[in-house]
C-alpha positions in Angstrom: -59.4 62.8 18.2 -57.9 59.3 18.3 -54.4 58.4 17.2 -53.8 55.5 14.8 -51.9 52.7 16.7 -48.9 51.1 15.0 -50.9 48.2 13.2 -53.5 50.8 12.0 -50.7 53.0 10.7 -48.9 50.1 9.0 -52.1 49.1 7.1 -52.5 52.8 6.0 -48.9 53.2 4.8 -48.9 50.0 3.0 -51.7 50.9 0.7 -50.5 51.4 -2.9 -52.1 51.7 -6.3 -51.9 47.9 -6.8 -52.2 46.8 -3.1 -55.5 48.2 -1.6 -55.9 47.7 2.2 -59.6 47.8 2.5 -61.4 44.7 3.7 -64.8 43.2 2.3 -67.7 42.2 4.5 -70.6 40.7 2.7 -74.0 39.9 4.2 -76.4 38.0 1.9 -80.1 38.7 2.9 -82.8 36.2 2.0 -86.0 38.4 1.6 -88.1 35.5 0.2 -90.5 35.6 3.3 -89.9 39.3 4.1 -93.2 41.1 4.9 -92.9 44.1 2.7 -90.4 45.4 0.1 -86.7 45.0 0.8 -85.2 47.9 -1.1 -82.2 50.2 -1.2 -84.4 52.9 0.3 -85.5 50.5 3.1 -81.7 49.6 3.7 -80.8 53.3 3.7 -83.3 53.8 6.5 -81.7 51.0 8.5 -78.3 52.7 8.2 -79.6 56.1 9.2 -81.2 54.7 12.3 -78.1 52.8 13.3 -75.3 55.2 12.3 -75.0 56.5 15.9 -74.1 52.8 16.9 -71.4 52.5 14.2 -68.9 54.8 15.5 -66.0 53.9 13.0 -68.1 54.8 10.0 -68.1 58.4 11.4 -64.2 58.6 11.7 -62.3 60.7 9.1 -58.6 60.6 8.7 -56.5 63.6 9.5 -52.8 63.9 8.5 -50.4 65.5 10.9 -48.5 68.6 9.6 -45.2 67.6 8.0 -46.0 64.0 8.6 -44.4 64.1 12.0 -46.6 61.3 13.4 -49.1 58.8 12.5 -52.4 60.2 11.3 -55.4 60.6 13.7 -59.0 59.9 13.5 -61.4 62.8 13.8 -64.4 61.3 15.5 -68.2 61.9 15.1 -67.9 63.5 11.6 -70.7 64.1 9.5 -71.5 61.3 6.8 -72.8 61.8 3.3 -74.9 58.8 2.9 -75.6 59.8 -0.8 -71.9 59.1 -1.3 -71.3 56.1 1.0 -74.5 54.1 0.1 -74.5 52.8 -3.4 -76.7 50.5 -5.7 -75.2 47.8 -7.8 -76.9 45.3 -10.2 -76.0 41.7 -10.2 -76.2 40.3 -13.8 -78.6 37.6 -14.6 -79.1 34.8 -13.5 -78.1 36.5 -10.2 -76.4 33.6 -8.4 -73.3 33.1 -6.4 -70.9 33.4 -9.4 -72.4 36.7 -10.6 -72.4 38.2 -7.2 -68.7 37.1 -6.7 -67.8 38.9 -9.9 -69.5 42.1 -8.7 -67.7 42.0 -5.4 -64.4 41.6 -7.2 -65.1 44.7 -9.3 -66.0 46.6 -6.0 -62.8 45.5 -4.4 -60.6 46.6 -7.4 -60.9 50.3 -6.6 -59.4 52.2 -3.6 -61.3 54.2 -1.0 -61.3 58.0 -1.0 -59.2 59.2 1.9 -60.7 62.6 2.0 -63.9 60.9 3.3 -64.7 58.4 6.0 -63.1 55.2 4.8 -66.1 53.0 3.9 -68.7 52.2 1.3 -71.8 50.0 1.4 -73.0 48.6 -1.9 -76.5 47.3 -2.0 -76.7 44.4 -4.6 -80.0 43.9 -6.4 -81.0 41.6 -9.2 -80.1 38.4 -7.3 -82.1 35.1 -7.7 -84.7 33.9 -5.2 -85.4 37.4 -3.8 -82.0 37.7 -2.3 -80.0 40.9 -1.8 -76.4 41.5 -0.7 -74.8 44.2 1.4 -71.2 44.5 0.3 -69.2 46.5 2.8 -65.9 48.0 1.7 -64.2 49.1 4.9 -60.5 50.2 5.3 -58.5 47.7 7.4 -57.1 50.7 9.3 -60.6 51.1 10.8 -61.2 47.6 12.0 -59.7 44.1 12.2 -61.6 40.9 12.1 -62.9 40.8 15.6 -63.8 44.5 15.6 -65.6 44.0 12.2 -67.6 41.1 13.5 -68.7 43.2 16.6 -69.6 46.1 14.2 -71.6 43.8 12.0 -73.5 42.6 15.1 -74.5 46.1 15.8 -75.7 46.7 12.2 -77.8 43.5 12.3 -80.7 42.8 14.6 -78.6 40.4 16.9 -78.7 41.8 20.4 -82.0 43.6 20.3 -82.9 47.0 18.9 -83.6 49.0 22.0 -81.1 51.7 20.9 -82.1 51.6 17.2 -83.7 55.1 17.4 -81.3 57.1 15.3 -79.9 58.9 18.4 -78.0 62.3 17.6 -74.3 62.4 18.1 -72.1 65.4 18.4 -70.5 66.6 15.2 -66.7 67.0 15.1 -64.8 70.2 14.8 -61.6 70.3 12.8 -58.6 70.7 15.1 -56.1 73.5 14.6 -52.6 72.9 13.3 -51.3 73.9 16.8 -53.6 71.3 18.4 -52.3 68.6 16.2 -48.7 69.5 16.8 -49.1 69.6 20.6 -50.8 66.1 20.5 -47.9 64.9 18.3 -45.3 66.2 20.8 -47.0 64.6 23.7 -47.2 61.2 21.9 -43.5 61.4 20.9 -42.5 62.0 24.5 -44.5 58.9 25.6 -42.9 56.9 22.8 -39.4 58.0 23.7 -40.1 57.1 27.3 -41.3 53.6 26.3 -38.6 52.8 23.8 -36.0 51.4 26.2 -38.5 48.9 27.7 -39.7 47.9 24.3 -36.1 47.2 23.1 -35.5 45.1 26.2 -38.8 43.2 25.6 -37.9 42.6 22.0 -34.4 41.3 22.8 -35.8 39.0 25.6 -38.5 37.7 23.1 -35.9 37.0 20.3 -33.6 35.2 22.7 -36.4 33.0 24.1 -37.7 32.2 20.6 -34.1 31.3 19.4 -33.4 29.1 22.4 -36.7 27.3 22.1 -35.9 26.6 18.4 -32.6 25.1 19.1 -34.2 22.8 21.7 -36.9 21.4 19.3 -34.6 21.6 16.2 -35.9 21.9 12.7 -38.5 19.5 11.3 -37.6 18.1 7.8 -41.3 18.4 6.6 -41.8 22.0 7.7 -41.1 25.3 5.9 -38.2 27.3 7.1 -38.5 31.0 8.0 -37.5 33.3 5.1 -37.3 30.5 2.6 -40.7 30.4 0.9 -40.7 28.6 -2.3 -41.7 30.4 -5.5 -45.3 29.5 -6.6 -47.8 30.8 -9.2 -49.5 32.6 -6.3 -46.5 34.8 -5.7 -45.7 37.6 -8.2 -46.2 41.4 -8.5 -49.8 41.9 -7.7 -52.3 43.5 -10.1 -54.7 46.1 -8.9 -57.7 44.2 -10.2 -59.3 42.0 -7.7 -61.1 38.6 -8.3 -63.4 37.1 -5.5 -64.9 33.7 -4.9 -67.1 32.1 -2.2 -68.3 28.7 -1.0 -70.2 27.4 2.1 -69.7 24.3 4.2 -71.6 22.8 7.1 -70.1 23.9 10.4 -71.1 20.7 12.2 -69.1 18.7 9.7 -66.0 20.9 10.2 -66.3 20.4 13.9 -66.7 16.7 13.5 -63.5 16.4 11.5 -61.6 18.4 14.2 -63.1 16.1 17.0 -62.2 12.9 14.9 -58.6 14.0 14.5 -58.3 15.5 17.9 -57.2 19.0 16.6 -58.5 22.4 16.8 -61.1 24.0 14.4 -58.4 26.3 13.1 -56.2 23.3 12.3 -59.0 21.9 10.2 -59.4 25.2 8.4 -55.6 25.3 7.6 -55.8 21.6 6.5 -58.6 22.5 4.1 -56.4 25.3 2.7 -53.3 23.0 2.5 -55.2 20.4 0.5 -56.8 22.9 -1.7 -53.6 24.7 -2.3 -51.8 21.4 -3.1 -54.5 20.8 -5.9 -53.9 24.2 -7.3 -50.2 24.1 -7.2 -50.1 20.8 -9.0 -52.4 22.2 -11.6 -50.7 25.5 -12.2 -47.1 24.8 -11.4 -47.0 21.1 -12.1 -45.5 20.4 -8.6 -46.1 20.7 -4.9 -42.8 19.4 -3.6 -42.0 21.8 -0.8 -44.1 23.1 2.1 -45.3 26.7 1.8 -45.9 29.3 4.4 -49.2 30.8 5.5 -49.5 34.0 7.5 -52.4 33.5 10.0 -53.5 36.7 11.8 -54.5 36.3 15.5 -56.4 38.8 17.7 -54.7 40.1 20.8 -58.0 41.8 22.0 -61.2 39.7 21.6 -63.4 42.0 23.6 -67.0 41.8 22.4 -67.2 45.6 22.8 -64.4 46.6 20.5 -65.5 47.9 17.1 -62.5 49.6 15.8 -58.7 49.4 15.6 -56.3 46.5 14.8 -55.3 44.6 17.8 -53.7 41.7 15.9 -50.4 39.8 15.5 -49.6 37.0 13.2 -48.6 33.3 13.2 -46.2 32.0 10.6 -47.6 28.5 9.7 -46.0 25.8 7.6 -48.5 24.3 5.2 -47.5 20.8 4.1 -48.8 21.0 0.5 -46.1 18.5 -0.5 -47.8 15.8 1.4 -50.3 13.6 -0.3 -51.7 11.9 2.7 -54.4 14.1 4.3 -53.9 12.4 7.7 -50.3 13.3 7.7 -51.1 16.9 6.5 -53.4 17.4 9.6 -50.8 16.0 11.9 -48.1 18.3 10.5 -50.4 21.4 10.6 -51.3 20.7 14.2 -47.7 20.6 15.1 -46.9 23.7 13.0 -49.7 25.7 14.6 -48.6 24.6 18.1 -45.1 25.7 17.4 -46.2 29.0 15.8 -48.4 29.8 18.9 -45.6 29.0 21.2 -43.1 31.3 19.4 -45.7 34.1 19.5 -46.3 33.6 23.3 -42.5 33.5 23.8 -42.0 36.7 21.7 -45.0 38.6 23.2 -48.3 38.6 21.4 -48.3 42.5 21.3 -44.7 43.0 20.4 -45.5 43.4 16.7 -47.9 46.1 17.2 -45.7 47.9 19.7 -42.8 47.9 17.2 -45.1 49.2 14.5 -45.6 52.3 16.5 -42.1 53.4 15.5 -42.7 53.3 11.8 -41.4 56.5 10.2 -44.4 58.3 8.6 -42.2 60.1 6.2 -40.4 57.0 4.9 -42.8 54.1 5.3 -45.3 54.9 2.4 -42.3 55.2 -0.1 -40.9 52.0 1.1 -44.2 50.2 0.7 -44.8 51.7 -2.7 -41.4 50.4 -3.9 -42.0 47.0 -2.5 -45.4 46.7 -4.2 -44.0 47.5 -7.6 -41.1 45.2 -7.4 -41.9 42.3 -5.0 -42.5 39.2 -7.2 -41.7 36.8 -4.3 -42.6 37.3 -0.6 -39.9 35.6 1.7 -42.1 35.8 4.7 -45.3 34.2 3.4 -46.8 32.5 0.3 -50.5 33.0 1.3 -52.7 34.4 4.0 -55.4 32.4 5.7 -57.7 33.8 8.3 -60.3 32.2 10.6 -62.8 34.5 12.3 -65.6 33.2 14.6 -68.7 35.1 13.4 -72.2 35.3 15.1 -73.7 32.1 16.4 -77.1 33.7 16.3 -78.9 34.3 13.0 -78.8 38.0 12.3 -81.4 40.1 10.5 -81.5 43.3 8.6 -84.7 45.1 9.2 -86.4 41.8 9.9 -85.0 39.9 6.9 -82.7 37.1 7.8 -79.0 37.1 6.9 -78.2 33.8 5.2 -74.6 34.1 4.7 -71.6 36.3 5.8 -68.3 36.5 3.9 -65.3 38.5 4.8 -61.8 38.8 3.4 -58.8 40.9 4.2 -55.9 42.2 1.8 -53.3 41.0 -0.6 -49.7 41.6 0.3 -46.7 42.4 -1.8 -45.7 39.4 -3.8 -48.7 37.3 -2.5 -51.9 37.1 -4.5 -53.9 34.7 -2.3 -56.0 35.6 0.8 -58.5 33.0 2.1 -60.8 34.2 5.1 -63.3 31.8 6.8 -66.2 32.9 8.8 -68.2 30.6 11.0 -71.8 31.8 11.0 -74.7 30.1 12.9 -74.4 26.5 11.3 -72.2 27.1 8.3 -68.6 27.9 7.5 -68.4 30.6 4.8 -65.2 30.7 2.8 -64.0 33.7 0.7 -61.0 33.8 -1.5 -59.4 37.1 -2.8 -56.9 37.1 -5.6 -55.9 39.2 -8.6 -56.6 38.8 -12.3 -53.1 37.4 -13.0 -53.3 34.3 -10.9 -56.3 32.1 -11.9 -58.1 31.3 -15.1 -61.2 31.4 -12.9 -60.8 32.2 -9.2 -63.7 29.7 -8.5 -61.0 27.1 -9.1 -59.7 28.1 -5.7 -63.0 27.5 -3.8 -63.7 24.3 -5.7 -60.3 23.1 -4.6 -61.2 23.9 -0.9 -64.5 21.9 -1.2 -62.5 19.0 -2.7 -60.0 19.2 0.2 -62.9 19.3 2.7 -64.4 16.2 1.2 -61.0 14.5 1.4 -60.6 15.3 5.0 -64.2 14.0 5.7 -63.3 10.6 4.1 -60.0 10.4 6.0 -61.8 11.1 9.2 -64.1 8.1 8.4 -67.2 9.9 7.3 -69.1 8.4 4.4 -71.3 10.0 1.8 -71.2 13.5 0.3 -70.8 16.6 2.3 -74.0 18.0 3.7 -75.4 20.8 1.5 -75.9 24.1 3.2 -79.5 24.7 2.2 -79.6 28.2 3.6 -76.8 29.5 1.4 -76.8 30.3 -2.3 -76.1 27.3 -4.7 -72.5 26.7 -5.4 -70.6 28.4 -8.1 -68.2 26.1 -10.2 -65.2 27.2 -12.1 -65.7 27.5 -15.8 -64.2 24.9 -18.1 
């Protein structure tokens, strides 16, 4: 058995009927030159052979009697592949837009907590002999880094020497007494750790407050707990919409080098420019900076395939600034300040505090918030940047041409953009609900426009390079 850590538990407790906390991992397979038939049955064989390598897919959630503590994972449980592996048909003509619509439908339903918390949907009917593996995995199981490592185990990346379908021990359900004894031991450890945690928290808050006074407020940056209302912020619907786009990795890196900023700064600048366009269209104004929640990993181990070892940056996005060069400058400053604050506070402090969430009260608190929050004072949007595999992956010998990933929507915030860099491309995914956009591909169109604007500002001429390995672009209707 394995106890959920604080972040894991928070992601579990915060799931409500309209705020699902599963993540999506999408691998597009190009089987045009595959020697044989790439089929659902073939894919099922791959999963059967590799299930012993994918430990979190064999975890099952166990509640503690009387909710006296966070739930636990029961490891090495039997998996019913007839339930977890599913086939889905992509409507004609089977391009990016049709696939994105299918993914949105899959994202709109919660996972069954009585089973291991994942599903894989095998998407057929796509153009040019492509297929897509759509993974719906609960965020409680894995964060972005763990998901990337898990995906690497599924694909043929690091060799297949252990791809033999090895047996693994099957779990036995613990007794009520065993669960309560484990709960008692953990509570004693938490009680002993609490004074040190409180001291670290106070020191962290004092350091951050002192540093904030030293550098003073910047007039062009958003202030904490003062996020402006936007069309992106409302009570979130349970229905999900999904859109994707691909950019050339070399060009994103070239922009970062030209401006002398980080890759992540350019990702946030793309987001800021795209969101500015959307705010002007839907709200008729973009006159104040907005706030992005940017998750960061506190454990980037290549061997970690489960758990949430994350914290978060609060980054001001200067959507009110028309000049892209000035937006980049302000974002670089905002991210530097956010990183400094996180270091001063302690990168793991958020996760340590979450250990003390009350299991009896937290789910009800999150449910109330999800029903009533039409404005999130902490954040307007979520923007993630995950470094994916640098090497081309394969599934059973067929190359994986694109990888998309996206996290969750939060109370009062109906926009999540996640960027995965994969081999030589940058794959962008946007998750929203059906109350936000007329067509969610307006969001990815805006990001592509913002990218082109940044290229011009960096002195590059011509159109952005087409990513020929990816599906053709999907434009918003109308």
